[in-house]
N, C-alpha and C positions, 0 to 999 in steps of 0.2 A: 381529310377534313370531313366532318359530318354536320348535318343540320342540328341546331340546338333542339332539345326535346321540349315539346309544349305540354308534356304531362305534368300537372300540378303536384303530383306526388313524387316526381323525379328528384333524387338527391345526388348531386355530384360529389365526388371526393374533393375536388379542388376547383375553385373559381378564381381566375386570375383577372384582376381589374387593372387594365392598362396594358397596351400592346406595343410598348417601346422595346428596345433590345433585351432588357431584363425580363419583362413580362412575357414576351413572345418566346424567348429561350426557355423560361421556366415551363410554360405550357407545353412546348414540344417535348421536353425531357420528361416531365411528369406523365404525359400521355404515353410516351414510349415505354415507360416502366409500369404500365398497366393501370394507372390511376385515371378514373373517369373525370375528364378535365374539360372545362369550358373557358374560353378566352373572351373577355368582354372588352371590346375595342371601340373607343369613342370616335374613331375616324370615320368619315362618311365612306360607304362602300365604294363609291366611284372616284374618291379623291386620290390624286397622285401623291407619291412620297414627297413630303415637304422639303423645300430647298434647305440645305444645312451646310454651313461653312466649316463645321467641325470635322476633325479627323481624330479618331480614337487611337490611343496607344494601348494595344491589347497585349498584355504580358503572356508569358508561356502558358501558365495554368488556365487563364481565360481562353486562350486560343484552343487549348485541348477541349475545354468545355464546349466551345462553339463547334468544334469538330464533331462532337456527339450529336449536335442538332442537324448536321448535314450541310453546313454552309461553306465548307472549305472549297469544294469544287466550284461553287457558284461565285466565289470571290477570287478565283485563280486569275492572276495577272493584274488584279486591282489593288493589291496590297504592297507595301514596301517593308522589307525586313528592317527591324530596328537593331542595328549593330552596336550602338553605343549611345551614351548620354554624357554630354559635356556641360558642366556648370562653371560659369565664370562670374566673378565678382567685379562688376563694372564701376564700382565707386572709385573715387580718387585714391590712388595708392602711390607711395614713394617708389617702390621697387617693381611696379607693374601689377597687372590684375591677376590675383590668385585664381587658380582653376583646378578642377578635378575631372577626370575622365573615367567613365565606367564602360567596360566592354562585356561582350557575351562571355568571355573567359572568366569573368568575376562571378558568374553563376555556376552551380554544379553542372557538369557535362550532361548534355541532353542526349538520350539515345537516338532521337530522331534528327539531331543536328539543328534544332530550332535555335534561332537567335534570342536576344533578350525579349523580343516581342515583335509585333507587327503593327504597322500603321494602317488603319482601315478607315476609309471615308465613311462618315456617319450615315449618309443617305444610302450608300451601297450596302452597308451592313443591314440596315432596316429592310431594304428590298430583298436581300438574300434570306433573311429570317422569315419574311412574309411568304416567300415562295416555299420555304421548307414547311411552314405551318399549313399552307394550302394543300400540301401533299401528305400531311400526317393523317394516316387512317385512324378514324375514331375521335379525333380532336374536334370538339364543338367550338365554332368560332362565330361569335355574335358581333357583327359589324354595325357601326353607327349607333351603338348602345352607350348610354351615359348613366353612370352611377347616381342614385338619388338618396337612398337610405339603407340602413343596416339594422336588423333586429334579430331576435332569437333568444329564447330562454337558456340559462346555463344547462349544459349537458345535452342540449338538442342541436340539430343542425342550424347553422346561421341562415338568415333569409336576406337576400339582396333585393332591393327594389330599384328598378331602372326608371328613368324619366318618362318612358312611354307607358309606365304602369305594369310592365312585366315583372314577375317575381321569380327569383332563382334560389333554390335551396342547396346548401353545400356544407360539407363537413369542415372545410377550411377555406378561408378567404385570404388570398395573397394580394396585398396592396402594392401595386407596381405603377401607381398613377402619378408619380412625380413629386417634386418638391412641395407643391401646394395640394397634397393628397386629400381628396374628399373622403376616402375610406379612413384615413388616419384621424381626421376630424370626427367622423361619425363614431369611431371606436373610442373617442375621448382621450387620445394620446397627445399630451402637450409636447411642445418643442422648445429648444433653447438654442442660442447662437448669437450672431452679431452681423451687422451690415458693415462691410469693409470701407464703404464710401468710395469704392472704385468700380470701374467697369472694364471689361476685356474687349478690345478690338480684335476681331477674328477675320481672317481672309486666307485664301490660297494665293501663293506667289510663284512665279517662275524665277529660278535662280540662275545666275550666270556662272557661279562657282559651284563645283560638285559638292553635294552634301555627304556622299559616301555612306548613306544610311545612318548618319549620326544626328540625334536630336540635340540641339544646342540651346542653352538657356543662359541669358545674360541678366544678372541682377543689377538693376539701376536703382538710384535712390527713390524714384517714384513707383517702382514695381518691376517685375520681371518682363523680359521680352524673349519669346521662345520661337524657334523654328523647328518644325517636326517634319521629317523626310517623307516625301511622297514619290510615286513613280514618275518617270520622265523628268528627273531633276527639278521637281516642283517641291514646295514646302507649304505646310499649313502653319500660319503664324498666329501667335496670341500675344498681345501687347496690353499689359496692365496699365491703366491710366486713371486719373481722377474722374469721378462720376461727372458726366457731361462732356468731358474731353473726348472720350472714346466714341460717344454717340455723335459728336460734332465731326470727328474725323470720318466716321462711316458715311456721313451725309455729303462729304466733299466730292468733287469730280475725281475720277480715277487718276488723272495726271497729277493732280495736287497731292493725292495720297501717296503716289509713287515718289514724288519729290520729298515729302516729309519722311517717309520710311528710309530712303537712301541717304538723306542728310543726317539722320540719326544713327542708322545701323549698317550702312554699307561696309564700314570697316570690320564689323563683326561677322556679318553673313554674306558679304559680297553684294554687288548690285542685284536688285530684285524688282519685279514688276507684277502688279496685281493681275491675277488670272481667275476671273469669276466674280461672284457676288461677295460683298463684305457685310459684316454685321457687328453689333456690339451688344453685350448683355451684362447686367449688374452682377457684382460679386458678393455673395452672401454665404455665411456659414449657418446651417440649420441642422440640428441633431434631434431626433425623437428621443424623449426621455425613457421610453420603453420600445422594444421592437415587437412585442406581442400584447394582445389583449383579447381575452375570450378565445374565439376561433379565428382571430385575425393575426396575420404575420406581415410585418413591413419589410420591403426589400428595396434596394436601390435608393434613388433620391427621396423616396417617401420616408426612408429611415435615416438617411445621412446625406446631406448636400455639403460637400467639403470644398476647400480651396482646390481648384484644378491645377495647382502648381506642378505636380509631377504626373498628371493625367491618370490618377488612380481612382477617380470617382466611379467610372463604369466598371473597373476591375473589382472594386468592392461589391458592386451590385451582382456581378457574376459569382463572386464568392458566396454571397447570400443565396443565390440560386443553388449552388452545389451543396451548401449546408442544409437548406430546407429539403431538397430531394433526399439527402442522406437520412435525415430524421424521419421523413415520411416513410421511407422504405423500412427503417428499423422499427417504427411503430407497427407497421403492417406485419412484420415478422414475428412480433410478440402478441398479435391479436388486437392491437389498438387501432382506432381510426386516425386518419391523417391530422386531424385537429386536436388530438389528445393533449391536455394541458401539460403533461410531463414532457412530451416531445417538443412542444413549442417553447417550454421553459429552457430545454436543452439548446434549442436553436438560438434563443436570446443570449444565453450564457456564452455560446460559441461565437456569435457574431458581434455582440454589443461592444466587448472590449476591443476587438480588432478594429472596428469601424471608428470608435471614439479615439483610440490611440493614433490611427492614421490621420484623423481630422486635426487632432491637437498637434501632431508632429508637423504637418503641412502648415498649420497656422503659425507655429513657432518659427519655422524657417522663413516664412513670409515676413514676420515681424522683425527677425534678426537681420535680414538682408535688404529689405526695402527702405533703406535710409543711408545717410552718409555720416553716421554717428562716429566721432573720433575714438570712442572707447570700444565700440563693437567692431570697427573695421579691422584692427589687428587680430582680434580674437577669431573672427570668421575667416580671415585670411589664413591663420594658423590651422583652423579646422579643415579648410579645403586642402591645404598642403599636406596635412597628416593623412586625410582620406585618400589623397592621390598617391602617396608613397607607402603607406602601411597596408599591405595586401589583405590581411585578415579583416581590418576595419572596412576597407573598400568593398570586400566581398559581402560583409554583413549588411552594409548600406544598399548594395545592389540587390 
């Protein structure tokens, strides 16, 4: 890590606004590939990593990308292999609840023997990436810096103004500043989406029944209930509830939460007990209508906040990182700068369809399963049965 330049004529190749997992990994990888990079981090320099009840399902490709940032060794012993995913329709059924199970064998064989993915606690992932960024030679890291405005004529470097009056000139701005992105707003990129009218109750629990590295998802008429495996036979759970109900549950005493969870889901997941803080967050779908504008590229939640049903939100962000790095390198190879319009248009074409497709698919699954509709129940039961027994379809879905 190096100190940010105070030279007013300095022009960076890349300015990354937002230092979450997507922004920090992008900054580390771009710097490693020789791009003059600055990471603009709104967190106070002395602030601890924020408490976070989430655990991310990091799929194979994303885990490889994270390996290139240097975090694997830092996370040793802190992750749980994801060996499978079970989906169960918990609505009322005459012949029992239909289910489908996906295993590592449903993906192409991995030369390194990697499973479907790994479960990684959010706070530990951020801590590992911060440590890697701190050791990245040449990476400028501006902490406690908040984005204020964006300007710059066409064809010239962009200029970022920070709230303290600092100006940063750069050939490419990467907006990694989350679902309410200030950079996206400054670039004039509108969004579309919907509010689900639901919130997700999230917590870590200690299980009495072995999870075996299997992520399990029960679809109930009010929404899914998922347990995601963690080390020590613990699990991260996500329970979709009506807006207000999740928040009310999170405010209850731990003993009362335990009683509610076990009354509803002990048959599905076995007895469980809250282990750590709990939280609740609103569920919304928000997609940027464009992923680029001028010299700005959107990544992660700034570009696409999707239903977290299958834990693919962060993985889409890491795919954005990989794609943007690729187009930056290709641009340099043909003599263009990192923010060249042709390169950014290719990035948009590459990532927009994939992100929108994933968002619509997850939205459709949620709509189809979060009800007790007598017409939909036999259809989705048949769909799960076919997915569970027809190997080519199961492998495609996996």
